[in-house]
DRENMIDREN-56289 format. One record per residue (C-alpha): residue in one letter; x, y, z. Coordinates in Angstrom, 2 decimals, decimal comma. Layout:
N
@residuo->A u->X v->Y w->Z
...
***
This chain:
104
@residuo->M u->-58,69 v->67,14 w->44,20
@residuo->A u->-61,71 v->66,28 w->46,31
@residuo->I u->-63,25 v->62,82 w->46,43
@residuo->V u->-66,32 v->62,67 w->44,18
@residuo->N u->-69,57 v->60,96 w->45,15
@residuo->A u->-71,02 v->59,35 w->42,03
@residuo->T u->-74,58 v->58,17 w->41,39
@residuo->D u->-76,07 v->55,69 w->38,93
@residuo->Q u->-76,66 v->58,71 w->36,66
@residuo->T u->-73,18 v->60,30 w->36,90
@residuo->F u->-70,96 v->57,20 w->37,19
@residuo->V u->-70,01 v->56,77 w->33,51
@residuo->N u->-68,92 v->60,43 w->33,24
@residuo->E u->-66,82 v->60,18 w->36,40
@residuo->V u->-64,73 v->57,21 w->35,20
@residuo->K u->-64,39 v->57,95 w->31,48
@residuo->E u->-61,04 v->59,78 w->31,59
@residuo->G u->-57,71 v->58,95 w->33,21
@residuo->V u->-57,06 v->56,66 w->36,18
@residuo->V u->-59,97 v->56,50 w->38,62
@residuo->L u->-60,19 v->54,59 w->41,92
@residuo->V u->-63,82 v->53,71 w->42,65
@residuo->D u->-64,87 v->52,75 w->46,18
@residuo->F u->-68,18 v->50,87 w->46,43
@residuo->W u->-69,28 v->51,39 w->50,05
@residuo->A u->-72,21 v->51,84 w->52,46
@residuo->P u->-72,58 v->53,96 w->55,61
@residuo->W u->-73,29 v->50,90 w->57,82
@residuo->C u->-70,12 v->49,04 w->56,71
@residuo->G u->-67,32 v->48,96 w->59,32
@residuo->P u->-64,40 v->48,29 w->56,93
@residuo->C u->-65,78 v->51,05 w->54,65
@residuo->K u->-65,47 v->53,52 w->57,53
@residuo->M u->-61,90 v->52,30 w->58,16
@residuo->I u->-60,83 v->52,80 w->54,54
@residuo->A u->-62,37 v->56,30 w->54,17
@residuo->P u->-59,38 v->58,18 w->55,71
@residuo->V u->-56,99 v->55,98 w->53,69
@residuo->L u->-58,78 v->57,05 w->50,49
@residuo->E u->-58,42 v->60,70 w->51,53
@residuo->E u->-54,65 v->60,18 w->51,95
@residuo->V u->-54,43 v->58,48 w->48,55
@residuo->D u->-56,42 v->61,35 w->47,02
@residuo->R u->-53,97 v->63,90 w->48,46
@residuo->E u->-50,85 v->61,91 w->47,61
@residuo->L u->-51,85 v->61,16 w->44,00
@residuo->A u->-53,70 v->64,43 w->43,32
@residuo->G u->-53,63 v->65,25 w->39,63
@residuo->K u->-52,76 v->61,65 w->38,71
@residuo->V u->-55,70 v->59,69 w->40,14
@residuo->K u->-59,33 v->60,62 w->40,74
@residuo->V u->-61,09 v->58,99 w->43,71
@residuo->V u->-64,82 v->58,28 w->43,35
@residuo->K u->-67,17 v->56,81 w->45,95
@residuo->V u->-70,41 v->54,97 w->45,14
@residuo->N u->-72,91 v->54,30 w->47,93
@residuo->V u->-74,28 v->50,83 w->47,07
@residuo->D u->-77,54 v->51,43 w->48,98
@residuo->D u->-78,34 v->54,55 w->46,96
@residuo->N u->-76,94 v->53,31 w->43,63
@residuo->P u->-77,80 v->49,60 w->43,25
@residuo->E u->-77,76 v->49,75 w->39,45
@residuo->T u->-74,04 v->50,60 w->39,22
@residuo->A u->-73,10 v->48,16 w->42,01
@residuo->G u->-75,04 v->45,40 w->40,24
@residuo->K u->-73,49 v->46,18 w->36,86
@residuo->F u->-70,03 v->45,53 w->38,30
@residuo->G u->-71,06 v->42,50 w->40,36
@residuo->V u->-70,26 v->44,05 w->43,73
@residuo->M u->-71,04 v->41,33 w->46,29
@residuo->S u->-69,15 v->42,58 w->49,34
@residuo->I u->-67,93 v->45,98 w->50,40
@residuo->P u->-65,69 v->47,80 w->50,32
@residuo->T u->-64,90 v->46,78 w->46,76
@residuo->L u->-62,45 v->49,03 w->44,93
@residuo->F u->-62,09 v->49,13 w->41,16
@residuo->V u->-59,37 v->50,86 w->39,17
@residuo->F u->-60,64 v->52,32 w->35,90
@residuo->K u->-58,44 v->53,63 w->33,11
@residuo->N u->-60,23 v->55,68 w->30,47
@residuo->G u->-63,56 v->54,05 w->31,29
@residuo->E u->-62,35 v->50,43 w->31,41
@residuo->V u->-61,85 v->48,29 w->34,54
@residuo->V u->-58,15 v->47,44 w->34,81
@residuo->D u->-57,92 v->46,23 w->38,43
@residuo->K u->-60,00 v->45,33 w->41,48
@residuo->T u->-59,55 v->44,61 w->45,19
@residuo->V u->-62,03 v->43,68 w->47,92
@residuo->G u->-61,89 v->44,58 w->51,60
@residuo->F u->-59,84 v->47,05 w->53,62
@residuo->Q u->-56,47 v->47,89 w->52,08
@residuo->P u->-53,66 v->49,94 w->53,64
@residuo->K u->-52,55 v->53,08 w->51,78
@residuo->E u->-49,34 v->51,44 w->50,53
@residuo->A u->-51,33 v->48,64 w->48,88
@residuo->L u->-53,68 v->51,08 w->47,15
@residuo->V u->-50,83 v->53,31 w->45,95
@residuo->G u->-49,07 v->50,21 w->44,59
@residuo->L u->-52,25 v->49,04 w->42,85
@residuo->L u->-52,75 v->52,46 w->41,25
@residuo->S u->-49,07 v->52,97 w->40,32
@residuo->K u->-49,26 v->50,02 w->37,89
@residuo->H u->-51,74 v->51,98 w->35,79
@residuo->L u->-50,23 v->55,49 w->35,80
***
């Protein structure tokens, strides 16, 4: 499954079903660039079990504000539309897979 880019308008629909990893990021953020290939690996490894969604905080300030995103990257785990976990900063693939596995 491909990584989805969500907007303020599409966000709720993207996270309403199943387990979703949401990456709040910006193009100018160094750690965000570092975690991008990790998210692609997670997306491939957990395809069919987890959906990966990215939200550009510069383009979608409403959604970032709603979830109190203060630093990026901030990653939220949603399960059926509800936040069930959160982590801030670069995370290696193993840490993200472990975080997600708790909610599958």
